[in-house]
N, C-alpha and C positions, 0 to 999 in steps of 0.2 A: 505493500499500499503506500509507503515514503518514500517518496523520491530523495527529501531532502530531509532534515531536523533539525534543529541547534536549538540552542536558549532562549532564540528571539522570534522564528518562524520556523514553518513546516511547509512542504509542499508534498501534496498525494496525488495518486491518480483514482480520480472519478470514473465509476463505469457507468456507461449508459443507461437509462433507467431508473437511477436513484437519486433523491432528492438530497439538495447540499443541506436544507436546512426542514425542521419539521413543517408538514403541512397542517391544513385542516383536517380533522377527524382524527379519531384513533389508528386507522388504517395509515395515516400518512406521517406516523411519528419515527419510523426507521428514517434515517436520514445518515449522508456522511458525516455530517458535522459531530452527532451524537456518536458515531462509532469511531471515531476519531477520540473524542474528548475522554471515551474511555480507556485510553491508552495514553493520552496525554492532556488532564486536568485542564490544563489553563489555556489550551487551544482554543481562539475566538477567530469568529466569520469578518472578513471583511471584502469577499464579493462573491458572486455567484454565477454558476453555470445552470442553464436549464437544465432539467431533470433528462432530457432527451440527449444532451451531450456529454462526449465524454472528452477526458484530459485531464491535463494540469489545473489544481486548485491549490492557491495559496491560505494560508490560515496564520494568524499573529499568536505569539504566546504571550500573555497578560493585557490589562486594559493598555498601558501606554505603548505598546507594543500595535494594539491593533487601531489607536488613535493615528499612529504615524502612516502605518499601512493604508488605512483608510485616507488619509490624507493626501497620500502618494496618487491611489488610483482617481479620486475628484481631481487633481491638477493633471492628470495624464502624463505623469513620471514613470507609469509602468506599461513596459510595449507586449502585449499580445500577439500572437498568431494563431491560426486555427487552418485545418485542412477539412475540404471539404469533396464531394463530387456529387454535381448537378447535372439535371435534365438537358440534353443537347450539347450541340456544339457551342461554346462559347468563344466567342473572340475579342482580344482586345481591341479597343478602339483606335483610329489614328493620332488622337493626342495622348494616347498613353504616353508614359515619360521612365526610360528605364524598366521598361517592362512591365511597369505598375500601373495603373486604373484605378479612377476614386467614382464612388458614389457617395453623391452629395443629398441625399433625399430626408427631408424633416419625417419624422414619425409620432404618432400618438395613439392614444388607447384607442380600439375600436369598443366603446362601452356597451352597444348591445351584442357584442359577440367576444367578451372579455374570455378570456386572457390574450386573445387577440390582438394586435398594433396594425394600423396602418401609415399608409403615406398621407399625409395632411400637410400639404403646401402653406396654408393658412394659420393653421392653430399647432402644428407638430412640433417639437423639439427637436433643434440641428444635429443632425446624425450623419457620421462619415464614414465611408467605409474604403479601405485600400485592398485590391487584387491583383493577384496575377495568376495567368495560366501554367499548371505544371503539366498537363498532356492531356491527351483526347483518346477517347476510347471509339473506334470508330464502330465496333460489331455491336457495343454496347449503347451506344448513342450518347455516352455522357463525357464531362469535363470535368477534369481534377485542378481544383483550385487553393492559392493559399490566400487568405485573409488576415488583415490587420484592420481592426476595428479603431477608430480614432477617437471614437466616442463611444461610451458604454451603454446604449440603449436597451432594454429588454427586447428578445428578438431582434435585434438589429440585424444581424448578419442572414439571418432567415426572411426578414421583409424585404431587403435589400436584393437579394439574389432572387427572390419570387419578382421584384419591381423589374427586373433584367429580364424577366420572361425565361429564367432558368432556376426554378425550385431546388433546392436540396432532395437528394432522392429519400423518401421515409420519411417528409416532413409530414405529420398527420395533420398540422395546423394551416399549411399555407400553399401546399403541392395539392395538384388534382389527383383526382384516385389513382389513374394509372401511374402516376409517379410514385406516389405513397407505395405502393404495392411490388415497387422495384427492390426495397429493401425492409428487413424486417425490423430494422432499427434507423433513425436520423443518421445522415452519414456529415459528420460535423463534430470534429476533435480538437478540443484546444490541445495545439501540438507546440507551442512555446511560449515561454514567460522570463521577461528580462526585468530586474529591477536594482536598483542599489540597496545593499542589503539596509537592513532599518536601525542596526548597530553601528555598524562599521563603516558605511557607505561604500563599501568593496562592490564592484559589477558582481552581479549575479545572474548566472542563464542557465536555465533547465529546457531540454525538449522530449517530445515523445512521439514515437511513431503511430499514426491511425491505424486501428485494427480492422481497416478496410481498404 
C-alpha cells in the first residue's frame, strides 16, 4: 500500500472503486483514509481522488503538516499527472506547444444531476487541463493520453475529455453506454505526484504505472 512513508507525510496507491474518505450511509464507511489511519494514526487527508480513479494519493501526518500541504494544493504548488484511455482517435491541435495542448473550460455543478459536473461558460469556475497524446490503438479505436490538471475541480479531467468528444473508457457518469461498456472500470490513473517536502522543502517525486 505505501509508496512513501516518513514522519511528515505519506503516499499510498489507491485502488479503483474505493472511496478516499467515508461517504454517506453505513455501506460507505470503508475508505482508504480509515485503512491508512488504522496503520498510521496521525495520517490526515489533504486532497481526494474520485472513487473510480486509481493511483497515487498523498496524506499528511499531523495537523501542522495537513495545513501546510493543503496550502500547497490550494496555491498550485503540487504537480499531478494522470494517464487515461479515451474513446476515438484524439489528435493534438495545431496550437499545441511542445507536444502539450490545453483545455480551458469553466466547470459547475449539474445540480439536477449531482454529482455530475458540466461546462458552464457563465457561472462555472475556471478549470484548466494540459494534455498530450501517448499513443493510439487503431484496432480498439482508442487513444492513451497523459493529463496535467492545472486546477483541481471535481471530475475535471472526466468532463474536459468528454467535452472534447473523447470520454474516458469505463466512465459511468460521462461516457455514452457503448464507451462505458469498453472497460469494467474507469481508465483513469493518478500516475505522477511532485511536491516540495513539507518539512525539508526537498523536491519529491513519485510515479505509478497504470494497471491498464
